[in-house]
VOBASE-483057 format. One record per residue (C-alpha): x, y, z; residue in three letters. Coordinates in nm, 3 decimals. Example, Ala and Ser with C-alpha at 12.3 -4.5 7.8 and 13.67 -1.06 7.14 Angstrom:
<atoms>
{atom {1.230, -0.450, 0.780}, 'ala'}
{atom {1.367, -0.106, 0.714}, 'ser'}
</atoms>
This chain:
<atoms>
{atom {0.171, 0.622, 2.488}, 'unk'}
{atom {0.160, 0.690, 2.116}, 'unk'}
{atom {0.162, 0.520, 1.779}, 'unk'}
{atom {0.225, 0.687, 1.445}, 'unk'}
{atom {0.169, 0.485, 1.128}, 'unk'}
{atom {0.263, 0.584, 0.774}, 'unk'}
{atom {0.122, 0.387, 0.479}, 'unk'}
{atom {0.234, 0.431, 0.120}, 'unk'}
{atom {0.088, 0.202, -0.144}, 'unk'}
{atom {-0.164, 0.147, -0.421}, 'unk'}
{atom {-0.425, -0.093, -0.550}, 'unk'}
{atom {-0.498, -0.208, -0.906}, 'unk'}
{atom {-0.810, -0.382, -1.034}, 'unk'}
{atom {-0.821, -0.645, -1.306}, 'unk'}
{atom {-1.079, -0.856, -1.485}, 'unk'}
{atom {-1.368, -0.695, -1.667}, 'unk'}
{atom {-1.230, -0.390, -1.849}, 'unk'}
{atom {-1.529, -0.171, -1.766}, 'unk'}
{atom {-1.524, -0.255, -1.397}, 'unk'}
{atom {-1.144, -0.245, -1.366}, 'unk'}
{atom {-1.110, 0.084, -1.553}, 'unk'}
{atom {-1.377, 0.249, -1.338}, 'unk'}
{atom {-1.214, 0.131, -1.016}, 'unk'}
{atom {-0.859, 0.226, -1.120}, 'unk'}
{atom {-0.971, 0.568, -1.235}, 'unk'}
{atom {-1.131, 0.642, -0.897}, 'unk'}
{atom {-0.909, 0.452, -0.651}, 'unk'}
{atom {-0.595, 0.332, -0.832}, 'unk'}
{atom {-0.355, 0.615, -0.743}, 'unk'}
{atom {-0.055, 0.568, -0.514}, 'unk'}
{atom {-0.132, 0.730, -0.179}, 'unk'}
{atom {0.064, 0.826, 0.132}, 'unk'}
{atom {-0.152, 0.834, 0.445}, 'unk'}
{atom {-0.113, 0.834, 0.821}, 'unk'}
{atom {-0.285, 0.721, 1.138}, 'unk'}
{atom {-0.195, 0.888, 1.470}, 'unk'}
{atom {-0.297, 0.764, 1.816}, 'unk'}
{atom {-0.223, 0.913, 2.158}, 'unk'}
{atom {-0.329, 0.710, 2.461}, 'unk'}
{atom {-0.364, 0.844, 2.816}, 'unk'}
{atom {-0.380, 0.577, 3.088}, 'unk'}
{atom {-0.473, 0.674, 3.442}, 'unk'}
{atom {-0.497, 0.447, 3.746}, 'unk'}
{atom {-0.640, 0.542, 4.083}, 'unk'}
{atom {-0.576, 0.217, 4.270}, 'unk'}
{atom {-0.299, 0.049, 4.067}, 'unk'}
{atom {-0.545, -0.214, 3.945}, 'unk'}
{atom {-0.803, -0.004, 3.759}, 'unk'}
{atom {-0.758, 0.195, 3.437}, 'unk'}
{atom {-0.919, 0.503, 3.289}, 'unk'}
{atom {-0.827, 0.509, 2.920}, 'unk'}
{atom {-0.869, 0.805, 2.686}, 'unk'}
{atom {-0.741, 0.790, 2.329}, 'unk'}
{atom {-0.707, 1.072, 2.078}, 'unk'}
{atom {-0.686, 0.980, 1.712}, 'unk'}
{atom {-0.640, 1.149, 1.376}, 'unk'}
{atom {-0.599, 1.022, 1.021}, 'unk'}
{atom {-0.649, 1.108, 0.657}, 'unk'}
{atom {-0.767, 0.782, 0.495}, 'unk'}
{atom {-1.060, 0.965, 0.340}, 'unk'}
{atom {-1.375, 0.755, 0.317}, 'unk'}
{atom {-1.522, 0.749, -0.030}, 'unk'}
{atom {-1.190, 0.844, -0.191}, 'unk'}
{atom {-0.912, 0.622, -0.053}, 'unk'}
{atom {-0.885, 0.254, -0.151}, 'unk'}
{atom {-0.724, 0.159, 0.182}, 'unk'}
{atom {-1.024, 0.307, 0.365}, 'unk'}
{atom {-1.243, 0.048, 0.191}, 'unk'}
{atom {-1.368, 0.283, -0.078}, 'unk'}
{atom {-1.470, 0.106, -0.396}, 'unk'}
{atom {-1.408, -0.237, -0.238}, 'unk'}
{atom {-1.470, -0.268, 0.135}, 'unk'}
{atom {-1.236, -0.569, 0.169}, 'unk'}
{atom {-0.933, -0.355, 0.074}, 'unk'}
{atom {-0.964, -0.158, 0.400}, 'unk'}
{atom {-0.658, -0.163, 0.628}, 'unk'}
{atom {-0.669, -0.216, 1.003}, 'unk'}
{atom {-0.504, 0.123, 1.068}, 'unk'}
{atom {-0.713, 0.321, 0.820}, 'unk'}
{atom {-0.908, 0.600, 0.987}, 'unk'}
{atom {-1.057, 0.925, 0.867}, 'unk'}
{atom {-1.101, 1.180, 1.143}, 'unk'}
{atom {-1.276, 1.433, 0.923}, 'unk'}
{atom {-1.630, 1.558, 0.959}, 'unk'}
{atom {-1.907, 1.346, 0.809}, 'unk'}
{atom {-1.983, 1.437, 0.445}, 'unk'}
{atom {-1.684, 1.671, 0.438}, 'unk'}
{atom {-1.361, 1.682, 0.240}, 'unk'}
{atom {-1.173, 1.787, 0.554}, 'unk'}
{atom {-0.958, 1.529, 0.737}, 'unk'}
{atom {-0.695, 1.554, 1.012}, 'unk'}
{atom {-0.931, 1.650, 1.294}, 'unk'}
{atom {-0.834, 1.518, 1.638}, 'unk'}
{atom {-1.114, 1.305, 1.782}, 'unk'}
{atom {-1.172, 1.108, 2.102}, 'unk'}
{atom {-1.216, 0.754, 1.973}, 'unk'}
{atom {-1.186, 0.571, 2.307}, 'unk'}
{atom {-1.298, 0.669, 2.655}, 'unk'}
{atom {-1.371, 0.398, 2.909}, 'unk'}
{atom {-1.305, 0.285, 3.266}, 'unk'}
{atom {-1.196, -0.070, 3.353}, 'unk'}
{atom {-1.180, -0.201, 3.708}, 'unk'}
{atom {-1.153, -0.536, 3.885}, 'unk'}
{atom {-1.421, -0.688, 4.108}, 'unk'}
{atom {-1.240, -0.941, 4.322}, 'unk'}
{atom {-0.957, -1.150, 4.178}, 'unk'}
{atom {-1.125, -1.287, 3.866}, 'unk'}
{atom {-1.389, -1.039, 3.742}, 'unk'}
{atom {-1.328, -0.723, 3.538}, 'unk'}
{atom {-1.592, -0.463, 3.451}, 'unk'}
{atom {-1.570, -0.214, 3.162}, 'unk'}
{atom {-1.792, 0.089, 3.103}, 'unk'}
{atom {-1.743, 0.374, 2.862}, 'unk'}
{atom {-1.908, 0.629, 2.638}, 'unk'}
{atom {-1.670, 0.540, 2.350}, 'unk'}
{atom {-1.554, 0.179, 2.376}, 'unk'}
{atom {-1.518, -0.121, 2.144}, 'unk'}
{atom {-1.654, -0.475, 2.182}, 'unk'}
{atom {-1.338, -0.648, 2.053}, 'unk'}
{atom {-1.130, -0.472, 2.320}, 'unk'}
{atom {-1.365, -0.576, 2.602}, 'unk'}
{atom {-1.307, -0.952, 2.599}, 'unk'}
{atom {-1.073, -1.170, 2.802}, 'unk'}
{atom {-0.920, -1.367, 2.513}, 'unk'}
{atom {-0.804, -1.277, 2.161}, 'unk'}
{atom {-0.801, -1.628, 2.008}, 'unk'}
{atom {-0.536, -1.579, 1.738}, 'unk'}
{atom {-0.159, -1.560, 1.706}, 'unk'}
{atom {-0.158, -1.439, 1.347}, 'unk'}
{atom {-0.138, -1.068, 1.421}, 'unk'}
{atom {-0.134, -1.044, 1.798}, 'unk'}
{atom {0.172, -0.845, 1.896}, 'unk'}
{atom {0.280, -0.814, 1.532}, 'unk'}
{atom {0.180, -0.644, 1.210}, 'unk'}
{atom {-0.183, -0.587, 1.111}, 'unk'}
{atom {-0.256, -0.526, 0.745}, 'unk'}
{atom {-0.607, -0.588, 0.610}, 'unk'}
{atom {-0.890, -0.518, 0.851}, 'unk'}
{atom {-1.056, -0.851, 0.771}, 'unk'}
{atom {-0.750, -1.065, 0.846}, 'unk'}
{atom {-0.691, -0.859, 1.163}, 'unk'}
{atom {-1.036, -0.980, 1.275}, 'unk'}
{atom {-0.935, -1.347, 1.237}, 'unk'}
{atom {-1.173, -1.401, 0.946}, 'unk'}
{atom {-1.479, -1.387, 1.171}, 'unk'}
{atom {-1.584, -1.025, 1.139}, 'unk'}
{atom {-1.951, -1.105, 1.193}, 'unk'}
{atom {-1.885, -1.161, 1.564}, 'unk'}
{atom {-1.567, -0.955, 1.611}, 'unk'}
{atom {-1.701, -0.656, 1.418}, 'unk'}
{atom {-1.533, -0.368, 1.608}, 'unk'}
{atom {-1.867, -0.218, 1.708}, 'unk'}
{atom {-1.783, 0.103, 1.895}, 'unk'}
{atom {-2.005, 0.324, 2.107}, 'unk'}
{atom {-2.170, 0.334, 2.447}, 'unk'}
{atom {-2.052, 0.012, 2.615}, 'unk'}
{atom {-2.100, -0.185, 2.932}, 'unk'}
{atom {-1.931, -0.521, 2.972}, 'unk'}
{atom {-1.758, -0.766, 3.201}, 'unk'}
{atom {-1.543, -1.075, 3.182}, 'unk'}
{atom {-1.442, -1.353, 3.418}, 'unk'}
{atom {-1.098, -1.508, 3.382}, 'unk'}
{atom {-0.990, -1.806, 3.585}, 'unk'}
{atom {-0.694, -1.726, 3.807}, 'unk'}
{atom {-0.417, -1.982, 3.751}, 'unk'}
{atom {-0.042, -2.005, 3.786}, 'unk'}
{atom {0.164, -1.856, 3.504}, 'unk'}
{atom {0.188, -2.095, 3.212}, 'unk'}
{atom {-0.128, -2.289, 3.299}, 'unk'}
{atom {-0.445, -2.303, 3.091}, 'unk'}
{atom {-0.746, -2.100, 3.196}, 'unk'}
{atom {-1.114, -2.053, 3.121}, 'unk'}
{atom {-1.273, -1.716, 3.048}, 'unk'}
{atom {-1.622, -1.581, 2.986}, 'unk'}
{atom {-1.688, -1.237, 2.836}, 'unk'}
{atom {-2.008, -1.039, 2.773}, 'unk'}
{atom {-2.055, -0.684, 2.646}, 'unk'}
{atom {-2.326, -0.458, 2.505}, 'unk'}
{atom {-2.257, -0.165, 2.270}, 'unk'}
{atom {-2.503, 0.093, 2.140}, 'unk'}
{atom {-2.378, 0.234, 1.812}, 'unk'}
{atom {-2.169, 0.550, 1.854}, 'unk'}
{atom {-2.374, 0.741, 1.599}, 'unk'}
{atom {-2.684, 0.708, 1.812}, 'unk'}
{atom {-2.594, 0.933, 2.103}, 'unk'}
{atom {-2.834, 1.199, 1.974}, 'unk'}
{atom {-3.190, 1.099, 2.060}, 'unk'}
{atom {-3.364, 1.404, 1.913}, 'unk'}
{atom {-3.530, 1.169, 1.663}, 'unk'}
{atom {-3.756, 0.928, 1.860}, 'unk'}
{atom {-3.714, 0.666, 1.587}, 'unk'}
{atom {-3.336, 0.657, 1.613}, 'unk'}
{atom {-3.065, 0.634, 1.878}, 'unk'}
{atom {-3.072, 0.578, 2.249}, 'unk'}
{atom {-2.905, 0.333, 2.484}, 'unk'}
{atom {-3.077, -0.002, 2.541}, 'unk'}
{atom {-3.379, 0.096, 2.335}, 'unk'}
{atom {-3.541, -0.063, 2.031}, 'unk'}
{atom {-3.357, 0.197, 1.818}, 'unk'}
{atom {-3.003, 0.158, 1.957}, 'unk'}
{atom {-2.864, -0.042, 1.663}, 'unk'}
{atom {-2.677, -0.230, 1.932}, 'unk'}
{atom {-2.450, -0.534, 1.943}, 'unk'}
{atom {-2.453, -0.792, 2.222}, 'unk'}
{atom {-2.140, -1.007, 2.222}, 'unk'}
{atom {-2.054, -1.314, 2.430}, 'unk'}
{atom {-1.742, -1.531, 2.427}, 'unk'}
{atom {-1.629, -1.849, 2.606}, 'unk'}
{atom {-1.257, -1.920, 2.584}, 'unk'}
{atom {-0.996, -2.167, 2.701}, 'unk'}
{atom {-0.629, -2.086, 2.648}, 'unk'}
{atom {-0.274, -2.137, 2.757}, 'unk'}
{atom {0.070, -2.016, 2.647}, 'unk'}
{atom {0.080, -2.218, 2.323}, 'unk'}
{atom {-0.280, -2.283, 2.223}, 'unk'}
{atom {-0.631, -2.159, 2.270}, 'unk'}
{atom {-0.987, -2.185, 2.146}, 'unk'}
{atom {-1.290, -1.956, 2.173}, 'unk'}
{atom {-1.659, -1.972, 2.086}, 'unk'}
{atom {-1.810, -1.634, 2.004}, 'unk'}
{atom {-2.165, -1.505, 1.951}, 'unk'}
{atom {-2.303, -1.164, 1.859}, 'unk'}
{atom {-2.661, -1.045, 1.826}, 'unk'}
{atom {-2.701, -0.741, 1.603}, 'unk'}
{atom {-3.003, -0.519, 1.650}, 'unk'}
{atom {-3.119, -0.354, 1.327}, 'unk'}
{atom {-2.814, -0.284, 1.109}, 'unk'}
{atom {-2.612, -0.267, 1.434}, 'unk'}
{atom {-2.368, -0.006, 1.312}, 'unk'}
{atom {-2.074, -0.205, 1.179}, 'unk'}
{atom {-2.294, -0.509, 1.117}, 'unk'}
{atom {-2.100, -0.791, 0.951}, 'unk'}
{atom {-1.820, -0.537, 0.893}, 'unk'}
{atom {-1.633, -0.700, 0.601}, 'unk'}
{atom {-1.744, -0.924, 0.317}, 'unk'}
{atom {-1.852, -0.922, -0.046}, 'unk'}
{atom {-2.048, -0.622, -0.167}, 'unk'}
{atom {-2.345, -0.853, -0.225}, 'unk'}
{atom {-2.342, -1.003, 0.126}, 'unk'}
{atom {-2.303, -0.665, 0.297}, 'unk'}
{atom {-2.550, -0.465, 0.090}, 'unk'}
{atom {-2.758, -0.223, 0.296}, 'unk'}
{atom {-3.055, -0.329, 0.084}, 'unk'}
{atom {-3.045, -0.668, 0.259}, 'unk'}
{atom {-2.948, -0.549, 0.611}, 'unk'}
{atom {-3.216, -0.294, 0.686}, 'unk'}
{atom {-3.216, -0.038, 0.963}, 'unk'}
{atom {-3.502, -0.043, 1.214}, 'unk'}
{atom {-3.686, 0.246, 1.057}, 'unk'}
{atom {-4.026, 0.314, 0.913}, 'unk'}
{atom {-4.065, 0.274, 0.538}, 'unk'}
{atom {-4.091, 0.590, 0.332}, 'unk'}
{atom {-4.409, 0.481, 0.155}, 'unk'}
{atom {-4.594, 0.320, 0.445}, 'unk'}
{atom {-4.593, 0.289, 0.821}, 'unk'}
{atom {-4.439, -0.060, 0.823}, 'unk'}
{atom {-4.161, -0.078, 1.077}, 'unk'}
{atom {-3.867, -0.281, 0.954}, 'unk'}
{atom {-3.772, -0.548, 1.204}, 'unk'}
{atom {-3.417, -0.649, 1.115}, 'unk'}
{atom {-3.161, -0.841, 1.319}, 'unk'}
{atom {-2.859, -1.065, 1.281}, 'unk'}
{atom {-2.711, -1.357, 1.472}, 'unk'}
{atom {-2.342, -1.435, 1.425}, 'unk'}
{atom {-2.140, -1.732, 1.549}, 'unk'}
{atom {-1.764, -1.793, 1.542}, 'unk'}
{atom {-1.510, -2.051, 1.644}, 'unk'}
{atom {-1.143, -1.953, 1.652}, 'unk'}
{atom {-0.838, -2.147, 1.758}, 'unk'}
{atom {-0.460, -2.114, 1.751}, 'unk'}
{atom {-0.147, -2.316, 1.817}, 'unk'}
{atom {0.212, -2.195, 1.847}, 'unk'}
{atom {0.536, -2.398, 1.852}, 'unk'}
{atom {0.741, -2.398, 2.169}, 'unk'}
{atom {1.040, -2.235, 1.996}, 'unk'}
{atom {1.032, -1.999, 1.694}, 'unk'}
{atom {1.178, -2.150, 1.382}, 'unk'}
{atom {1.075, -2.329, 1.066}, 'unk'}
{atom {0.733, -2.426, 1.205}, 'unk'}
{atom {0.484, -2.135, 1.215}, 'unk'}
{atom {0.200, -2.063, 1.454}, 'unk'}
{atom {-0.138, -2.159, 1.310}, 'unk'}
{atom {-0.454, -1.954, 1.358}, 'unk'}
{atom {-0.794, -2.067, 1.228}, 'unk'}
{atom {-1.136, -1.907, 1.223}, 'unk'}
{atom {-1.484, -1.991, 1.091}, 'unk'}
{atom {-1.795, -1.774, 1.109}, 'unk'}
{atom {-2.166, -1.815, 1.039}, 'unk'}
{atom {-2.419, -1.530, 1.017}, 'unk'}
{atom {-2.796, -1.518, 0.972}, 'unk'}
{atom {-2.993, -1.205, 0.889}, 'unk'}
{atom {-3.369, -1.167, 0.920}, 'unk'}
{atom {-3.610, -0.891, 0.828}, 'unk'}
{atom {-3.984, -0.864, 0.794}, 'unk'}
{atom {-3.953, -0.725, 0.440}, 'unk'}
{atom {-3.680, -0.941, 0.288}, 'unk'}
{atom {-3.716, -1.001, -0.084}, 'unk'}
{atom {-3.649, -1.323, -0.271}, 'unk'}
{atom {-3.287, -1.357, -0.381}, 'unk'}
{atom {-3.144, -1.173, -0.079}, 'unk'}
{atom {-2.901, -1.345, 0.163}, 'unk'}
{atom {-3.037, -1.529, 0.464}, 'unk'}
{atom {-2.711, -1.698, 0.565}, 'unk'}
{atom {-2.346, -1.600, 0.515}, 'unk'}
{atom {-2.022, -1.769, 0.616}, 'unk'}
{atom {-1.650, -1.691, 0.634}, 'unk'}
{atom {-1.325, -1.865, 0.720}, 'unk'}
{atom {-0.953, -1.787, 0.747}, 'unk'}
{atom {-0.623, -1.966, 0.807}, 'unk'}
{atom {-0.321, -1.762, 0.915}, 'unk'}
{atom {0.042, -1.871, 0.946}, 'unk'}
{atom {0.307, -1.665, 1.124}, 'unk'}
{atom {0.678, -1.737, 1.150}, 'unk'}
{atom {0.854, -1.553, 1.436}, 'unk'}
{atom {1.218, -1.438, 1.437}, 'unk'}
{atom {1.262, -1.477, 1.060}, 'unk'}
{atom {1.620, -1.387, 0.953}, 'unk'}
{atom {1.656, -1.167, 1.264}, 'unk'}
{atom {1.511, -1.184, 1.614}, 'unk'}
{atom {1.193, -0.979, 1.642}, 'unk'}
{atom {1.104, -1.000, 1.272}, 'unk'}
{atom {0.803, -1.202, 1.162}, 'unk'}
{atom {0.654, -1.329, 0.838}, 'unk'}
{atom {0.280, -1.376, 0.795}, 'unk'}
{atom {0.058, -1.537, 0.533}, 'unk'}
{atom {-0.320, -1.567, 0.542}, 'unk'}
{atom {-0.586, -1.708, 0.311}, 'unk'}
{atom {-0.961, -1.722, 0.350}, 'unk'}
{atom {-1.307, -1.642, 0.222}, 'unk'}
{atom {-1.455, -1.320, 0.362}, 'unk'}
{atom {-1.824, -1.313, 0.445}, 'unk'}
{atom {-2.015, -1.453, 0.146}, 'unk'}
{atom {-2.376, -1.559, 0.093}, 'unk'}
{atom {-2.448, -1.931, 0.126}, 'unk'}
{atom {-2.831, -1.930, 0.131}, 'unk'}
{atom {-3.081, -1.694, -0.031}, 'unk'}
{atom {-3.447, -1.633, 0.040}, 'unk'}
{atom {-3.653, -1.823, -0.212}, 'unk'}
{atom {-3.397, -2.102, -0.247}, 'unk'}
{atom {-3.197, -1.956, -0.537}, 'unk'}
{atom {-2.833, -2.063, -0.568}, 'unk'}
{atom {-2.585, -1.797, -0.442}, 'unk'}
{atom {-2.279, -1.716, -0.655}, 'unk'}
{atom {-2.093, -1.513, -0.395}, 'unk'}
{atom {-1.765, -1.706, -0.354}, 'unk'}
{atom {-1.440, -1.511, -0.317}, 'unk'}
{atom {-1.090, -1.540, -0.167}, 'unk'}
{atom {-0.840, -1.315, 0.008}, 'unk'}
{atom {-0.464, -1.372, 0.018}, 'unk'}
{atom {-0.229, -1.164, 0.235}, 'unk'}
{atom {0.149, -1.174, 0.276}, 'unk'}
{atom {0.366, -0.947, 0.493}, 'unk'}
{atom {0.713, -0.927, 0.643}, 'unk'}
{atom {0.751, -0.723, 0.960}, 'unk'}
{atom {1.104, -0.583, 0.996}, 'unk'}
{atom {1.172, -0.453, 1.348}, 'unk'}
{atom {1.426, -0.176, 1.283}, 'unk'}
{atom {1.446, -0.082, 1.652}, 'unk'}
{atom {1.234, -0.152, 1.958}, 'unk'}
{atom {1.016, 0.142, 1.856}, 'unk'}
{atom {1.020, 0.139, 1.474}, 'unk'}
{atom {0.889, -0.132, 1.240}, 'unk'}
{atom {0.872, -0.138, 0.860}, 'unk'}
{atom {0.625, -0.380, 0.703}, 'unk'}
{atom {0.598, -0.438, 0.328}, 'unk'}
{atom {0.280, -0.626, 0.240}, 'unk'}
{atom {0.086, -0.763, -0.059}, 'unk'}
{atom {-0.277, -0.872, -0.084}, 'unk'}
{atom {-0.506, -1.012, -0.351}, 'unk'}
{atom {-0.887, -1.007, -0.353}, 'unk'}
{atom {-1.013, -1.261, -0.606}, 'unk'}
{atom {-1.377, -1.157, -0.628}, 'unk'}
{atom {-1.460, -0.883, -0.373}, 'unk'}
{atom {-1.794, -0.792, -0.535}, 'unk'}
{atom {-1.916, -1.151, -0.497}, 'unk'}
{atom {-2.243, -1.213, -0.674}, 'unk'}
{atom {-2.254, -0.849, -0.782}, 'unk'}
{atom {-1.967, -0.935, -1.020}, 'unk'}
{atom {-2.238, -1.054, -1.261}, 'unk'}
{atom {-2.314, -0.688, -1.332}, 'unk'}
{atom {-1.983, -0.658, -1.520}, 'unk'}
{atom {-2.108, -0.894, -1.792}, 'unk'}
{atom {-2.420, -0.813, -1.993}, 'unk'}
{atom {-2.694, -1.059, -1.901}, 'unk'}
{atom {-2.445, -1.232, -1.670}, 'unk'}
{atom {-2.540, -1.529, -1.455}, 'unk'}
{atom {-2.374, -1.773, -1.219}, 'unk'}
{atom {-2.004, -1.695, -1.178}, 'unk'}
{atom {-1.991, -1.488, -1.496}, 'unk'}
{atom {-1.783, -1.173, -1.482}, 'unk'}
{atom {-1.436, -1.112, -1.345}, 'unk'}
{atom {-1.322, -0.840, -1.109}, 'unk'}
{atom {-1.024, -0.863, -0.874}, 'unk'}
{atom {-0.803, -0.624, -0.680}, 'unk'}
{atom {-0.429, -0.647, -0.613}, 'unk'}
{atom {-0.270, -0.424, -0.349}, 'unk'}
{atom {0.083, -0.345, -0.233}, 'unk'}
{atom {0.200, -0.119, 0.047}, 'unk'}
{atom {0.475, -0.035, 0.293}, 'unk'}
{atom {0.356, 0.032, 0.647}, 'unk'}
{atom {0.592, 0.208, 0.889}, 'unk'}
{atom {0.499, 0.213, 1.257}, 'unk'}
{atom {0.653, 0.429, 1.531}, 'unk'}
{atom {0.566, 0.349, 1.894}, 'unk'}
{atom {0.656, 0.569, 2.188}, 'unk'}
</atoms>
């Protein structure tokens, strides 16, 4: 199977002239990028699956707004850069999935792979907003709870149990998986890398779900070891700063070993009408994250939260077309060490219309607005700023064309 995606669009920053001018100069150009995926599925028994996926793309990190450069919340779900690290070269073909999935009895499934993703190793995706339809921003594609569903990819082992019921009935499910960060396969440095070691930068995810054809709910939890690779994935620049979320490494000036970890919790639910029409499906998500470290400084985040509400109307104007609108607050600090008041509030708005040209081709124009993606760091745009001083926002527009074969 294959999927080719073309994206043409641009972003534009507003607010503080200094901040907006700097962003627009570096990331404000109109770009035309692609994402290419080729999937090879093999089954040996008719019930198992060996999946290998090749991927290439030219959303260059550090240079392209839709790759999350400049503002991480502007990253698209399809944006990938298959170039070498610290290189200007893109368009390499990489293996970005390789795992084996097989059943154990009628209700258990086991997954193991050298390149696998935690969000793809669970029994239930508790959202209707972008399931089976268009996916625009990476944060909205993760249901607004990117602390738990953080797309951690690497060396994975996992399993899930799904209650066997008649078609159309509700069912319970329980999912658990462990992923060691994909950048840690090289264990030449004894202080980094490894699988199931104190240096793995691993994620342990668990989910309990209950769902049926029209509604569902899931409780999710993820423990992040050290910075755990993708960490909280998306949020304000202040909440996601590497200065707050330390790796498990030894300090440069002393032998103190940083002991950093995160605990993330999420509740997601959805409801869909029996027949498509004027009433949309409703998808809701709320997340809570705590980060601890033995060398945290006063004024750094201890607790962050996020939430999202997504509406999707199916068969709008023509059968197969859908309209989506989402609003929420990406991961933002709600408690700081030392008791200072956080000023990290922000909002995201997303609107798209997915036009299904044929069974294999879809064209999706989309708009998004990020009200305050720097969060508390926005204060830096105003001399001697404090509180919610300073303004910096980003508006984006794009047309996404998807070919499936």
